C-alpha positions in Angstrom: 14.5 -63.7 -7.3 12.8 -60.7 -5.6 14.9 -58.4 -7.8 12.9 -59.8 -10.8 9.5 -60.1 -9.1 8.9 -56.4 -8.9 9.2 -53.5 -11.3 12.4 -51.6 -11.2 12.6 -48.0 -10.2 12.3 -45.6 -13.1 15.8 -44.3 -12.6 17.3 -47.7 -13.6 15.6 -47.6 -17.0 16.5 -43.9 -17.3 20.2 -44.7 -16.6 20.2 -47.5 -19.1 18.5 -45.3 -21.8 21.1 -42.6 -21.1 24.0 -45.1 -21.6 22.5 -46.3 -24.8 22.1 -42.8 -26.1 25.8 -42.1 -25.3 26.8 -45.2 -27.2 24.6 -44.3 -30.2 25.9 -40.7 -30.2 29.5 -42.0 -30.1 28.9 -44.2 -33.2 26.9 -41.4 -35.0 23.6 -43.3 -34.8 20.1 -42.1 -33.9 17.4 -44.0 -32.1 13.7 -44.4 -33.1 11.2 -47.1 -33.5 9.3 -45.8 -36.6 12.5 -46.1 -38.7 12.4 -49.8 -38.0 9.0 -50.0 -39.5 10.3 -48.3 -42.6 13.2 -50.8 -42.7 10.8 -53.7 -42.4 8.7 -52.4 -45.3 11.8 -51.8 -47.4 13.0 -55.4 -46.8 9.8 -56.7 -48.5 10.8 -55.0 -51.8 7.9 -52.6 -51.8 10.4 -49.8 -52.6 9.9 -50.8 -56.2 6.4 -49.4 -56.1 6.6 -46.8 -53.3 9.6 -44.5 -53.5 9.5 -43.8 -49.7 10.5 -47.4 -49.0 13.2 -47.4 -51.7 16.3 -47.0 -49.6 19.2 -49.0 -48.2 17.6 -50.8 -45.2 20.7 -52.8 -44.7 22.5 -49.7 -43.3 19.9 -49.7 -40.5 20.3 -53.4 -39.5 21.9 -52.4 -36.2 18.5 -50.8 -35.3 16.8 -54.1 -35.3 18.7 -54.9 -32.1 16.6 -52.1 -30.5 13.4 -53.9 -31.7 14.6 -57.2 -30.4 15.6 -55.6 -27.1 12.1 -54.0 -26.8 10.4 -57.3 -27.5 12.6 -59.2 -25.0 12.2 -56.5 -22.4 8.4 -56.5 -22.8 8.3 -60.2 -22.4 10.4 -60.1 -19.3 8.4 -57.2 -17.8 5.1 -58.9 -18.4 6.0 -62.5 -17.4 8.6 -61.9 -14.6 8.3 -58.4 -13.2 4.5 -57.7 -13.1 3.0 -57.2 -9.7 -0.4 -55.8 -8.9 1.1 -53.7 -6.1 3.2 -51.8 -8.6 0.4 -50.2 -10.6 -0.8 -47.2 -8.6 -3.3 -44.9 -10.3 -4.8 -41.8 -8.7 -8.3 -42.6 -7.5 -9.7 -39.6 -9.3 -8.4 -41.0 -12.6 -9.9 -44.4 -11.8 -13.3 -42.6 -11.2 -13.1 -40.6 -14.4 -12.1 -43.7 -16.5 -15.0 -45.7 -14.9 -17.4 -43.0 -16.1 -16.1 -43.8 -19.6 -16.6 -47.5 -19.1 -12.9 -48.2 -18.7 -12.0 -50.7 -16.0 -9.6 -49.9 -13.2 -6.1 -51.4 -13.6 -6.2 -53.7 -10.6 -2.6 -54.5 -11.1 -2.8 -54.6 -14.9 -0.8 -52.3 -17.2 -3.5 -51.9 -19.7 -7.3 -51.7 -19.3 -9.3 -54.7 -20.6 -11.9 -52.4 -22.1 -9.4 -51.4 -24.8 -6.9 -54.2 -24.8 -8.7 -57.3 -23.6 -9.9 -60.2 -25.7 -13.4 -58.8 -25.9 -12.1 -56.0 -28.1 -12.3 -58.4 -31.0 -16.1 -58.6 -30.6 -16.6 -54.8 -30.6 -16.5 -53.1 -34.1 -16.4 -49.7 -32.4 -13.2 -50.4 -30.4 -11.6 -52.2 -33.4 -12.4 -49.1 -35.5 -10.9 -46.8 -32.9 -7.7 -48.8 -32.6 -7.3 -49.1 -36.4 -7.9 -45.4 -36.9 -5.6 -44.6 -34.1 -2.9 -46.8 -35.6 -3.2 -45.1 -39.0 -3.1 -41.7 -37.3 0.0 -42.6 -35.4 1.7 -43.9 -38.5 0.8 -40.7 -40.4 1.8 -38.5 -37.5 5.2 -40.2 -37.1 5.9 -39.8 -40.8 4.7 -36.2 -40.9 6.8 -35.4 -37.8 9.9 -37.1 -39.2 9.9 -39.7 -36.4 8.0 -41.2 -33.5 7.7 -40.2 -29.9 10.7 -42.3 -28.8 12.9 -41.0 -31.6 12.2 -37.4 -31.0 11.8 -37.5 -27.2 14.8 -39.7 -26.5 17.2 -39.3 -29.3 16.3 -35.8 -30.7 16.1 -34.1 -27.3 19.3 -35.6 -26.1 21.0 -34.2 -29.2 19.4 -30.8 -28.6 17.5 -30.8 -31.8 14.9 -27.9 -32.0 12.6 -29.9 -34.5 12.4 -32.7 -31.9 11.5 -30.2 -29.1 8.7 -28.9 -31.3 7.5 -32.4 -32.2 7.5 -33.5 -28.5 5.5 -30.4 -27.5 3.1 -31.3 -30.3 2.9 -34.9 -29.1 2.0 -33.7 -25.5 -0.6 -31.2 -26.7 -2.2 -33.8 -29.0 -2.2 -36.4 -26.2 -3.9 -33.9 -23.8 -6.5 -32.9 -26.3 -7.2 -36.5 -27.1 -7.4 -37.5 -23.4 -9.7 -34.7 -22.3 -11.8 -34.0 -25.3 -11.9 -36.7 -28.0 -11.7 -39.9 -25.9 -14.8 -39.0 -23.9 -16.7 -38.3 -27.1 -15.5 -41.6 -28.7 -16.2 -43.8 -25.8 -19.7 -42.5 -24.8 
């Protein structure tokens, strides 16, 4: 059981992702999570009112396996593979986050300040999370896919638009982390 009580080395996940990408490429499929959200919306019939969602979602049913796998993997990781010893954050990062009021991980994957139950009593944090979700949705639509689709599937297929999108994601993330986040949390 020790194999399941600690997180696996990153190379195990990388190898599995590589194998999945080879299989998808073989079958002429592409990977991405935001396309699943489009499929879920199309399933509701909203395509009759919004043309973006008017498409054959049944052709993408195979992609729901990816969502199911991500959900099962997340459950297994949180309930069976989480160990406080496995979360190592640079002490300088912990100090900088503390200055913003964000708690140290102490073995957790996400800080309670942004993802704990007390979030629901803070209108400011709820607003930040909702606005962030809307921006991510808009950004993935504008970029023609999400970070996982572009960074994993697009780059593995040597697509230049995906390279541009991934560079944009990293620049946006750095700008957010160093300039906007401190303004929002202070």
